[in-house]
C-alpha positions as CSV (number, residue, x, y, z in Angstrom):
1,X,15.5,11.7,0.0
2,X,15.8,9.5,3.0
3,X,17.3,6.1,2.5
4,X,16.9,5.0,6.1
5,X,14.4,2.2,6.7
6,X,11.3,3.0,8.8
7,X,10.5,1.1,12.0
8,X,7.8,-0.7,10.1
9,X,10.2,-1.8,7.4
10,X,12.7,-3.0,9.9
11,X,10.0,-5.0,11.6
12,X,8.9,-6.5,8.2
13,X,12.5,-7.5,7.5
14,X,13.0,-9.1,10.9
15,X,9.7,-10.9,10.8
16,X,10.6,-12.3,7.4
17,X,13.9,-13.5,8.7
18,X,12.3,-15.1,11.7
19,X,9.6,-16.9,9.6
20,X,12.1,-18.3,7.2
21,X,14.5,-19.3,10.0
22,X,12.0,-22.0,11.1
23,X,12.6,-24.0,7.9
24,X,15.9,-25.7,6.9
25,X,15.8,-24.2,3.4
26,X,19.6,-24.5,2.7
27,X,19.5,-28.2,3.5
28,X,16.4,-28.5,1.4
29,X,18.2,-26.9,-1.5
30,X,20.9,-29.6,-1.4
31,X,18.2,-32.3,-1.1
32,X,16.4,-30.9,-4.2
33,X,19.5,-31.6,-6.3
34,X,18.9,-35.3,-5.5
35,X,15.3,-35.1,-6.6
36,X,13.7,-34.4,-3.2
37,X,10.7,-32.0,-3.2
38,X,11.3,-28.5,-1.9
39,X,9.3,-27.4,1.2
40,X,6.1,-25.6,0.5
41,X,6.7,-22.1,1.8
42,X,3.6,-20.6,0.2
43,X,1.5,-21.0,3.5
44,X,4.3,-19.1,5.3
45,X,4.2,-16.3,2.6
46,X,0.4,-16.2,2.9
47,X,0.3,-16.0,6.7
48,X,3.0,-13.3,6.7
49,X,1.1,-11.2,4.2
50,X,3.9,-11.3,1.5
51,X,1.4,-12.5,-1.1
52,X,-0.5,-9.1,-0.9
53,X,2.5,-6.8,-0.5
54,X,1.8,-4.9,-3.8
55,X,-2.0,-5.2,-3.7
56,X,-4.0,-2.3,-2.4
57,X,-5.8,-2.4,0.9
58,X,-9.1,-2.1,-0.8
59,X,-8.6,-5.6,-2.1
60,X,-7.2,-7.1,1.1
61,X,-3.5,-6.4,0.4
62,X,-0.9,-4.6,2.3
63,X,-0.7,-1.7,-0.1
64,X,3.1,-1.4,0.3
65,X,5.8,-0.5,-2.2
66,X,8.7,-1.9,-4.1
67,X,11.2,-1.4,-1.2
68,X,9.1,-3.5,1.1
69,X,9.0,-6.3,-1.4
70,X,12.7,-6.1,-1.8
71,X,13.2,-6.4,2.0
72,X,11.3,-9.7,2.0
73,X,13.1,-11.0,-1.1
74,X,16.4,-10.2,0.5
75,X,15.5,-12.5,3.3
76,X,14.4,-15.3,1.0
77,X,17.8,-15.0,-0.9
78,X,19.7,-15.1,2.4
79,X,18.5,-18.7,3.0
80,X,18.0,-19.8,-0.6
81,X,14.3,-20.1,0.1
82,X,12.1,-21.2,-2.7
83,X,9.1,-18.9,-2.3
84,X,7.2,-18.2,-5.5
85,X,7.2,-14.4,-5.2
86,X,9.4,-13.5,-8.1
87,X,6.6,-14.5,-10.4
88,X,3.7,-13.5,-8.1
89,X,4.7,-9.9,-7.2
90,X,5.1,-8.3,-10.7
91,X,1.9,-10.1,-11.8
92,X,-0.1,-8.8,-8.8
93,X,1.3,-5.3,-9.4
94,X,-0.1,-5.3,-12.9
95,X,-3.4,-6.8,-11.8
96,X,-3.7,-4.2,-9.0
97,X,-3.0,-1.4,-11.5
98,X,-5.8,-2.7,-13.7
99,X,-8.1,-3.1,-10.6
100,X,-11.0,-4.6,-12.5
101,X,-11.2,-8.0,-10.9
102,X,-11.5,-7.4,-7.1
103,X,-12.4,-11.0,-6.3
104,X,-9.3,-12.3,-8.0
105,X,-7.1,-9.7,-6.3
106,X,-8.5,-10.6,-2.9
107,X,-7.7,-14.3,-3.5
108,X,-4.2,-13.4,-4.7
109,X,-3.6,-11.1,-1.7
110,X,-4.6,-13.8,0.8
111,X,-2.5,-16.4,-0.9
112,X,-5.5,-18.5,-1.8
113,X,-4.4,-18.1,-5.4
114,X,-0.9,-17.6,-6.9
115,X,0.0,-15.6,-10.0
116,X,2.9,-15.8,-12.4
117,X,4.2,-13.1,-14.7
118,X,5.2,-13.9,-18.2
119,X,7.7,-11.1,-18.9
120,X,8.5,-9.0,-21.9
121,X,11.5,-6.8,-22.1
122,X,10.8,-3.1,-23.0
123,X,12.5,-1.9,-26.1
124,X,15.5,0.5,-26.0
125,X,17.6,2.5,-28.3
126,X,19.2,-0.6,-29.9
127,X,15.9,-2.5,-30.4
128,X,12.6,-0.7,-29.9
129,X,10.6,-4.0,-30.0
130,X,9.3,-5.7,-26.9
131,X,10.9,-9.1,-26.7
132,X,10.7,-12.3,-24.6
133,X,13.2,-14.8,-23.2
134,X,14.6,-17.2,-25.8
135,X,14.7,-20.9,-25.0
136,X,18.3,-21.1,-26.2
137,X,20.9,-18.8,-27.5
138,X,21.5,-15.1,-27.0
139,X,19.1,-13.7,-29.6
140,X,15.9,-12.6,-27.9
141,X,12.5,-14.0,-29.0
142,X,9.5,-12.1,-30.3
143,X,7.0,-11.2,-27.6
144,X,3.7,-13.1,-27.7
145,X,1.1,-11.7,-30.1
146,X,-2.1,-10.2,-28.5
147,X,-5.2,-10.0,-30.6
148,X,-8.0,-8.0,-29.0
149,X,-11.3,-9.8,-29.2
150,X,-14.6,-8.6,-30.6
151,X,-16.2,-8.1,-27.2
152,X,-14.8,-5.5,-24.9
153,X,-12.2,-6.8,-22.5
154,X,-11.3,-10.0,-24.3
155,X,-8.1,-11.0,-26.1
156,X,-6.2,-14.0,-27.4
157,X,-2.5,-14.6,-27.0
158,X,-0.2,-16.7,-29.2
159,X,3.5,-17.2,-28.6
160,X,6.1,-18.7,-26.3
161,X,7.8,-17.4,-23.2
162,X,10.7,-19.4,-21.9
163,X,12.3,-19.6,-18.4
164,X,9.3,-18.1,-16.6
165,X,9.9,-18.0,-12.8
166,X,7.2,-19.8,-10.8
167,X,5.0,-20.6,-13.8
168,X,4.3,-24.3,-12.8
169,X,1.4,-24.5,-10.5
170,X,0.3,-20.8,-10.9
171,X,-3.5,-20.1,-10.8
172,X,-3.4,-17.1,-13.1
173,X,-0.9,-16.0,-15.8
174,X,-0.3,-12.4,-16.6
175,X,1.2,-12.3,-20.1
176,X,2.9,-9.2,-21.5
177,X,2.8,-9.2,-25.3
178,X,2.3,-6.9,-28.3
179,X,-0.7,-6.1,-30.4
180,X,-0.8,-5.6,-34.2
181,X,0.8,-2.2,-33.9
182,X,3.7,-3.4,-31.8
183,X,2.3,-1.7,-28.6
184,X,2.6,-3.6,-25.4
185,X,-0.5,-5.2,-23.9
186,X,-1.2,-7.4,-20.9
187,X,-3.6,-10.3,-20.6
188,X,-4.7,-12.3,-17.6
189,X,-5.1,-16.0,-18.5
190,X,-6.3,-19.2,-16.8
191,X,-3.5,-21.7,-17.1
192,X,-6.0,-24.5,-17.2
193,X,-7.8,-23.0,-20.2
194,X,-7.4,-24.3,-23.8
195,X,-4.3,-23.2,-25.7
196,X,-2.0,-23.0,-22.7
197,X,0.9,-25.4,-22.2
198,X,3.4,-25.1,-19.3
199,X,6.5,-27.3,-19.3
200,X,8.1,-27.3,-15.9
201,X,11.9,-27.2,-15.8
202,X,14.9,-26.4,-13.6
203,X,18.3,-25.2,-14.6
204,X,21.3,-25.6,-12.3
205,X,19.6,-24.1,-9.3
206,X,17.0,-26.5,-8.0
207,X,15.5,-23.9,-5.7
208,X,14.2,-21.9,-8.7
209,X,11.1,-23.4,-10.4
210,X,10.8,-22.3,-14.0
211,X,8.5,-23.1,-16.8
212,X,8.4,-22.8,-20.6
213,X,4.9,-21.4,-21.5
214,X,3.5,-21.9,-24.9
215,X,0.2,-20.2,-25.9
216,X,-1.9,-21.2,-28.9
217,X,-4.6,-18.6,-29.2
218,X,-5.3,-18.7,-25.5
219,X,-8.2,-16.5,-24.5
220,X,-8.1,-14.2,-21.5
221,X,-9.0,-10.8,-20.1
222,X,-7.2,-7.7,-21.5
223,X,-5.8,-5.6,-18.7
224,X,-6.3,-1.8,-18.8
225,X,-2.6,-1.1,-17.9
226,X,-0.5,1.6,-19.5
227,X,2.8,0.9,-21.3
228,X,4.8,2.6,-18.6
229,X,3.3,0.2,-15.9
230,X,4.1,-2.8,-18.1
231,X,7.7,-1.6,-18.4
232,X,7.8,-0.9,-14.6
233,X,7.0,-4.6,-14.0
234,X,10.2,-5.6,-15.9
235,X,12.3,-3.3,-13.7
236,X,10.5,-4.4,-10.6
237,X,11.5,-8.0,-11.3
238,X,15.1,-6.8,-11.8
239,X,15.0,-5.1,-8.4
240,X,13.6,-8.2,-6.8
241,X,16.3,-10.4,-8.2
242,X,18.9,-7.9,-7.0
243,X,17.3,-8.0,-3.5
244,X,17.5,-11.8,-3.5
245,X,21.1,-11.6,-4.5
246,X,21.9,-9.0,-1.8
247,X,20.6,-11.4,0.9
248,X,22.7,-14.2,-0.5
249,X,25.8,-11.9,-0.6
250,X,25.2,-11.0,3.1
251,X,24.9,-14.7,4.1
252,X,28.0,-15.6,2.0
253,X,30.0,-12.9,3.7
254,X,28.8,-13.9,7.2
255,X,29.7,-17.6,6.6
256,X,33.1,-16.6,5.1
257,X,34.0,-14.3,8.0
258,X,32.9,-16.8,10.6
259,X,35.0,-19.6,9.1
260,X,38.0,-17.2,8.6
261,X,38.0,-16.5,12.3
262,X,37.9,-20.1,13.5
263,X,40.1,-21.9,10.8
264,X,43.8,-21.8,11.8
265,X,46.8,-22.6,9.6
266,X,50.5,-22.2,10.6
267,X,49.3,-21.1,14.1
268,X,47.2,-18.2,12.7
269,X,43.5,-17.7,11.9
270,X,43.3,-17.5,8.1
271,X,41.4,-14.3,8.5
272,X,44.6,-12.6,9.5
273,X,46.2,-13.2,6.1
274,X,46.1,-10.2,3.8
275,X,44.7,-12.1,0.8
276,X,41.7,-13.3,2.8
277,X,41.1,-9.9,4.4
278,X,41.2,-8.1,1.0
279,X,38.8,-10.6,-0.6
280,X,36.3,-10.3,2.2
281,X,36.6,-6.5,2.3
282,X,35.8,-6.5,-1.4
283,X,32.7,-8.6,-0.8
284,X,31.6,-6.0,1.9
285,X,32.2,-3.1,-0.5
286,X,30.1,-4.7,-3.2
287,X,27.4,-5.6,-0.7
288,X,27.0,-2.1,0.5
289,X,27.0,-0.7,-3.0
290,X,24.2,-3.0,-3.9
291,X,22.2,-2.0,-0.8
292,X,22.5,1.7,-1.7
293,X,21.4,1.0,-5.2
294,X,18.4,-1.0,-4.0
295,X,17.3,1.8,-1.7
296,X,17.6,4.2,-4.6
297,X,15.5,1.9,-6.8
298,X,12.8,1.6,-4.0
299,X,12.7,5.4,-3.6
300,X,12.6,5.9,-7.4
301,X,9.7,3.5,-7.9
302,X,7.5,5.6,-5.6
303,X,8.9,9.2,-5.9
304,X,10.8,9.4,-9.2
305,X,9.2,6.9,-11.7
306,X,11.3,8.3,-14.5
307,X,14.5,7.1,-12.7
308,X,13.2,3.7,-11.9
309,X,14.5,2.0,-15.0
310,X,18.1,3.1,-14.5
311,X,17.9,2.6,-10.7
312,X,16.6,-1.0,-10.9
313,X,18.9,-1.9,-13.8
314,X,21.9,-0.6,-11.9
315,X,21.0,-2.6,-8.8
316,X,20.5,-5.7,-10.9
317,X,23.9,-5.2,-12.6
318,X,25.8,-4.6,-9.4
319,X,24.0,-7.4,-7.5
320,X,24.7,-10.0,-10.1
321,X,28.4,-9.3,-10.0
322,X,28.4,-9.0,-6.2
323,X,26.9,-12.4,-5.7
324,X,29.1,-14.1,-8.2
325,X,32.2,-12.6,-6.5
326,X,30.8,-13.4,-3.0
327,X,30.0,-17.0,-3.9
328,X,33.4,-17.6,-5.3
329,X,35.0,-16.1,-2.3
330,X,32.9,-18.3,0.0
331,X,34.2,-21.3,-1.8
332,X,37.8,-20.0,-1.7
333,X,37.8,-19.2,2.0
334,X,36.6,-22.7,2.8
335,X,39.4,-24.2,0.7
336,X,39.1,-27.8,-0.3
337,X,35.9,-28.5,1.6
338,X,34.2,-25.4,0.1
339,X,34.7,-26.9,-3.4
340,X,32.8,-30.1,-2.6
341,X,29.1,-30.6,-3.3
342,X,28.6,-31.7,0.3
343,X,29.3,-28.2,1.5
344,X,26.7,-25.3,1.3
345,X,29.0,-23.0,-0.6
346,X,28.3,-24.4,-4.1
347,X,24.6,-23.9,-3.4
348,X,25.2,-20.1,-3.3
349,X,27.3,-20.4,-6.4
350,X,24.4,-22.1,-8.2
351,X,22.0,-19.4,-7.2
352,X,24.5,-16.8,-8.4
353,X,24.9,-18.3,-11.8
354,X,21.2,-18.7,-12.5
355,X,20.1,-15.4,-11.0
356,X,22.6,-13.4,-13.1
357,X,21.1,-15.0,-16.3
358,X,17.4,-14.7,-15.8
359,X,15.2,-12.0,-17.4
360,X,17.8,-10.7,-19.8
361,X,20.7,-11.2,-17.4
362,X,23.0,-8.7,-15.7
363,X,24.6,-7.9,-19.1
364,X,21.3,-6.6,-20.4
365,X,20.8,-4.6,-17.2
366,X,24.2,-3.0,-17.6
367,X,23.4,-2.1,-21.2
368,X,20.1,-0.6,-20.0
369,X,21.9,1.6,-17.5
370,X,24.2,2.9,-20.4
371,X,21.2,3.4,-22.6
372,X,19.3,5.4,-20.0
373,X,22.3,7.5,-19.1
374,X,23.2,8.3,-22.7
375,X,19.5,9.2,-23.4
376,X,19.6,11.6,-20.4
377,X,22.8,13.1,-21.6
378,X,21.5,13.7,-25.1
379,X,18.3,15.2,-23.7
380,X,20.4,17.5,-21.5
381,X,22.6,18.6,-24.4
382,X,19.5,19.3,-26.6
383,X,18.0,21.4,-23.9
């Protein structure tokens, strides 16, 4: 396997960095805490082709893979940009796998329309049921119930999915639920149709639009997507969150090192003190560990699908811990000023604390790694 980026991938990453660098997204993140609207970056995403990253070329998309999407998400995380890709990309991956509605896929690829994915967590050895995010508490909620309609291709969905990234304002919802046998199914819904309620909300990080979605027998089109693809969407989202976190870790380290070089105390740059050096070295170690795991996840999605679950979960687990550590170190290096809300450092801390809790959280990802490795070990012992 080759974990070195291609020239095209390097260009994609640099182009994304350049496009996002034209907007003062970090300043906008602070203003959003005071109730100011976030800048609309969807036109930027559309013009750059990010909206069609995971849609095939036959429908006007780029036909790229998970690693390419991760490279873009890393750049959005670097500058705390609010681009509605975390909800859009897993949804478009499922719609592209279905492939039945070419007109919708073309609109999604161009950015004319935006999708949001209502996730369900695949079962594991502890709980084989597919479950959704709870609105409160640690106990996971039941996944929405999907009832296949009388006519071919129709279904109704009933249930609630909380804390859905990018749900407010979406033009199509891709809901993952379970049918009467407990098997996972996906349904594409019009959010303006009857039986769909979306409650917009934010939690701690104002750059992350979320929504609580309640469905009362909402009618939509049943997608012809296998269970393994529905599970892959969950792990894809984990990899995308990990990529966002990696970008934020890189920026936290850059800012920390820059300040440690120019801030003097007792006649010495603070970066010369052992405690500061050790802390920043640990951020670097964690950063490169996450990068390697993300490249592994990107390779596995394309070339070793059976390894994608453990690869994406490992990246999510490591990235959540890395960003939490890096954000705390960023505050620490800046001393008293870093702990004030007027400084940028707490914005990265806010992103770290919400990101590590979304979609089951880093704890769930860590448990998944253990589950997958133990299953592999049992399988090997049986053989």
